[in-house]
N, C-alpha and C positions, 0 to 999 in steps of 0.2 A: 561581406567580407571586410570592406573598407571601415564600416562603423564598428565592427567588432574588434578589429585591429587598432583602430584609433582610440576607442574608449578604453580597451584593454590596456593598451601601452600607457596612455596618459594617466590613468589612475593607479596602474602598478608602479609606475615611476613616482607618482605622488606619495603614495603609501611609504614606499621603500625610502625615499630620499628624506621624508619627513622624520623618520626614525634616525638615519644616519647622520643627518645634520645636527641632532641632539646628542646622540650616543653611538658613535661608530662601532662600539663593541656589542651593541645590542642584537645585531644580526650576525650570523656565522658568515666567514668569507664567501662570496659567491651566491649566497642565498637572497632572497627578496621576499616581499608580501604582495601577492597577486591581487588582481580585480579581473573579473571577466563578465561580459554582459548577461551571460547565462550562467556561469558559475556561481556568481555572488548572490543573484536572486534565489537560487537553489539552496545556497547557504542560509539566507535569511528566512526561508521556510522552516529549516532545521531549528535555527536558533529562536524563532518566535514560539515555535511549540514548547522547546525547552524552557523558555521564559515563563510561558503560561504554567507549566508544570511546577517550576521553582516558586513562583508567586502565588501558587494555590494554597488557600487556607482551608483546612478540612473543617467540615462541621458535622456535629453529632446529629443523628436522627434515629428514629425508633419505628421498627416494623413489627406488625402483629400477625400471628399465625395460628391455624388450628389444625389438628388432625382428626379426620372423620373416619368411621368404618363404613366402606362401601361394599356391601355384600361379602365381607370377609376380607376385603383389600383395605389396607391402611393407605389413606391419601392425604397428603398436606397441602393446605390451601392457603393462600396469602391475601391478607387485608388489601382492598384496591388502593388506599392511601397510606401515606407515611405521617408520622408525627414527629414534630419538633421538640415537643415537650413530654418528657417522661410521665408526669402526672396525667397528662391527657391520653396517653397510650394505656395507662394502668386503669383509668377509669372505663374506657371502652373493653379492656380485658375483663374487668369485673362483670360488666353486662353480659359479655359472651359466656363467661364461666357460670353465670346463673341459669344458662339454658342447656338443656340435655341434648337437643338435636338442632341440626341445620337443614334448612328446606333447599331443595335444589330448584333454582329459578331458570337455569339455562343449562342445557345439556345438548351440546353441538358437536356433531361427528361428521365433517364435511370432506369429501373427496376433493383433491387439487393435484396440480401437475407441477413437477420440477423440471424446467427446460434445460436441455443440453446447452453447453456454452457455444458462443459464436466461434467461428474459425479464428485461426491463431495469427496475430501480427507480432511485430517485433517486441513492442512494449508489453504486450501481454504475456508474451513468453517469459520476458525477464521478471515481470511482476509475480507470475505463478511459480516460477522457479525459486524465487526468493521466499515467497510465502510457503509453498508446499515442500520444497527440497532443501531450503536454507543455503541456497547458491547465490552468490553476489551476481548482479546485473552484468558487469563487464566480464566476469568468468563465463556467465551463461551465453553471452554472444560470441565470445571467443571460442567456446566449445561447439556452439551451433555452426559457427563458420568452418570449423575443422570438419564437422560432420557433414557439411555441404560440399566441401571440397573433395571429400571422399565418396560422394554420391549417396549418403544415407539420408539426407533431407533436402527440401528444395532451398532456395535462397532465403536466408533468415532476415534480411533487412527489408521489411515491407510494411506498409501501412493499410494493407487491404485484408477486409474481414468477409469477403464474398468470393466464394469459388466461382471462377469463370467457367462459362458453358464449354470452353476448349478443354477444360481439365477432365480426363476420363476417371471418374470417382471410382467405377467398378474395376478398371485396370489397376488402380492403386490398392484396393482391396485384394485382388488376386496376387499382388507382388507380396502382400503381408501375409498371405497363407503359408509363405516360406520360412516366416519368423516364429519369434516368441508368442505372438499374438494371434497365431493361425486359427485357433478354435473359434475365436470372436469374429475374426474377418470372414471366416466361412459361414458363420451364422448370419452375419448381415448380407453375405451374397445372396442368400435365399429369401431375403425380405424386400420389400419395396423401399427405396432409398430416397429420403427427402432430407437434404442437408440444411442445417441452420445457416443463418446469414447475419452478418453485422450490417453496419451503416457507413463503412468507408471503403473507398476504393482509390488507390493511388494511381491506377492506370498503367502501372510498370509491372508489378510482380504480384502473383497469387498470394493467398495466405500460406503459411508454413505447413508443410504436410511431408510425410514420409515418402521417400522414393525408393526405398529397398527395404525388403523384409529379412531381419537377421535375428538370430538368437543372441542372448546376453553373453554366452561363451564365445561366440564367433567375434562379438564386437570387442570384448575385452581382450582377446587375443591380439587384436591389432592395436588398440589404443591403450591398454593396461592402466586404465584409471576409471574407477567406479562412476565418477561424474559424468563421463561421456555416456555411459549407459542410462543413467538417470535422466540425463536431458533427451536423449533419443526416445527413451520409454515414455517420458511426459508428452513429446511431440506425437509419438504413435497414439497414445491413449486419448489424447485430446482430439486428433482427427477422427479416430473411430467413435468418439462420444458425439461428434458434431454430426455423424450419419445415423445415430441410434435414436430409438423413441425416448420420449421423456419419462421420468420416473413418476409413478403414481403413488400419492400418500394420502393419508386421512389426517386431517388436522383437527384436533380435538379441544374443546374448552368446556369446563364445568364451572358454574357460578352458583354458589350458595348464599343464603340470607341468614343471618343470625341477629336479632334484635335491630333490624333495620341496617345492619352493616353487611356489606358484601365481601365475600372471599372467593378468589378464582384460582384455578389451576389450568394450564395449558399442556397438551401433549401432542404427540406425533407418531404415527405408525406407517411404516413403509409397506405399501400394498404389492407394488410391483417395482423392481429396481431400475428396470430401464437402463438408461446409460450409466447409472452408478455402478452397474457390475463391471464395467471396464474403467470407470473414472471415479474410484473411491475417494479421491481428494475432496469431492464436494458433498460426500455422504453426511447426511444432517444426523444428530444425536437422536436416537428413538427414546421417547418416554411415552409408554402406552397407559393412557388413563382407563379405569374401570367403566363398565357400561352403566349408566344411571339414566333416570328420565326425569323431565321437570315434573315437579310436584313431590317426588321422593323425599323422605325425611331420613337423614343419616344421622347416626350416633356420633357425638362428639367425644373423641377420646382424650384430648388435652388441648389446651390453649396456652400461649406464651408470648412474651415481649422479646425482641431482639435489640440491643443497641449496636448501631452501626456509625461508620463515618464516611462521608463522601470522599471519592478518590480523585486524585489529579489526573489530567489526561496523560496518556502514555506518550513517551517519546515518538517521533515519527518513525514508522519502519520505512524499508527500502521500497516495498510494495506500494505504500501510500504516498511516498514522496515522488515515485514515478507517475502515480495517478495524477497528482497536483501538477507536476510538470506538463503533463498532458493538457490538463485543464487550462493552464496559464499559456500554454504554446511555448514553453521554454525548451529549446532544442528540437531535434528530429528523432525519428526512431532509430537512427543510426548514431546519434551523439548523446543521447540522455544519460546513458550509463557512464559515458566519459566525463560529464560535467560532475556526477557524484563522485567518480573516482579521483578527479582532479582535487576536489575539497579535501578527499582523504589523504592524498599524498602530500598537499600543502600543509597538512596538520591542522585544518579548520574543523573537522568533525571526525569522529570515529564510528565504526560500525561494530555493535556489540550485541550479540543475541538478537540480530535482525533489526536493531534499532539504531537510529542516527543520533549520536550524542556529540553536540558541539564542545569544542575545547575552549578554554579561557581565551585564546588567540583569535578563534573564530568568532566568538562573542564580542571581542574587542573590535574586530574589523567591521562587523555589522553595526556596532553601537558608534564608531566614529563616522562611517559613511552615513548613517541615519541622521546624525546630527547636522552634517553639512549638506546633504541632498538626498532625501529619502527615496526620490526617484531611481537612483542607481541601484537600490536594492529592493524595490517593489516589483513583484512578479508581474504586475500589471503594466509597468513601463516597458518591459520585454514583450508582452503580449501587444501592446499598442505599436511597437516597432515592428513586430512580425506582420501585423494588419496593414502597416504602410508599406511594407515591402511587397505584400500581396497586391496591393493597389498599383504597383509599378507594373506587374505582370498583366494587369487588366488594362493598362494604359491610362488610368485616371490620375496618376501621379508620376512625376519624372525623377529618376535617381537623384538629380541635383536638389529637387525640393525636399526629398526625405532627408538627404544628407544634411542640408542646411538646418532643417528644423531640429533634428536630434543632436547634431553638433552644438548648435546654438543653445538648447538646454543643458547639455553637458558642459558647455563654457561657464555657464552662470553657476552651476554647482562647483565647478573647479575653483572659481573665484572664491566662493564661501569656503571651501576647503582650504585655500591657501591662507585666508585671513584667520583661520584657527589652527594653523599648522603646529605650533607648539604643544597646544592643548591635545590635538590628535596624537601626536607624537608620544606624549607622556603616557596616554592610556594604553598605546600599543606597546610600549617598552614594558609597562608594568605586566602586561600579559605575556610577553616574550621572556621575561625574567622568571615569572611563574612557571611557564613550560620549561624552561632551562632547569629549574630547581627540582621539578619533578623528574626529569631525565636523569639529572645527576644522583637523585636518591635511588632511583631504579637500578643504576649502573655503579652503585657503591662509591659516588664521587668522581667517577670518570666520565668525562663529557666528550662527545664527538663532534 
């Protein structure tokens, strides 16, 4: 708390005052430019992905494809390599077209299993609600807490992904027989139950699970908001999935040879839906290949070249951002969604179509802080801080040692920042004016 408050206060004041000292009108009265030891590394993750995207230079390449007749079924196969030069692709195309048949060299039809998910913790609930339901992490946790307060689900702030032995899973299933998912719950009660398990246990709260069976109509009578049902439904389905058998699939691959060039196609067939029956969110796309054997010769129906372009990386999704925050140890299960939300209300990035898109101001904040002290925005800096704090709990470091180390590093960065204060201010003012101009255009010249 001392470190976060100190660094947050010092660099928030430094950013804000650097602007006000150059142009008092650049910031609206009462507003400020904030820095946060968790908030800003999160912003940096979003900005760096956006810069990768913006600086991406597409390159043309060429792919080669054939269509064959496999016992009356038309099947498209793709050349195993790509070509940077069109002439090279056309040369291979000529070789392929000179042959009437393709020889099957690999025909693989192998059964495999798709395992159900591990029990649900806070971050995974937020990630899956964003990915599957398009509900923002903050809204997800707010809704989950309301559902908990009214007795529909267990405590939603948890880092545990292992059901404790004290949790009577059959009793939970019995309760669910009174709700919308009763048929599936009854089916599980007639089976041997072996729950999945993750690898984390906070020692305080169990994974998130439903505590009351209810129909959609009953729940919406009380909450009158579809999103409450969608979050409840996700929690129930996820819980039921963790007690379900895996899905059984057949993974398929066909490889053919034409003039020493290989072409392949991959497919998948669902044999037994298993947990996918109750958890359609993870259902893979089926593409069933025809049955062939190695040594078979298939007629080539046509062959062609396609011109394509490499594509830039997408903006970070909220789901991916939460995964990265967990990787770097930025925030806790209870605060991660707050750090995202803070960046949004500060105007540093926006959420559009589940993607995190930085504003010019957000980019400017990262740019100026990166020039004066990259540690302040580096996710690994926060990760290093968290590890040091954990050493205090183990007794190998004292609070004073940790405070001294990180305050000393921050002091050096602060000195560099102050030495470039005017340069910093001009970049921030430019971004602020750009943001103000966009707001003015949207409101027809009226600004607030």
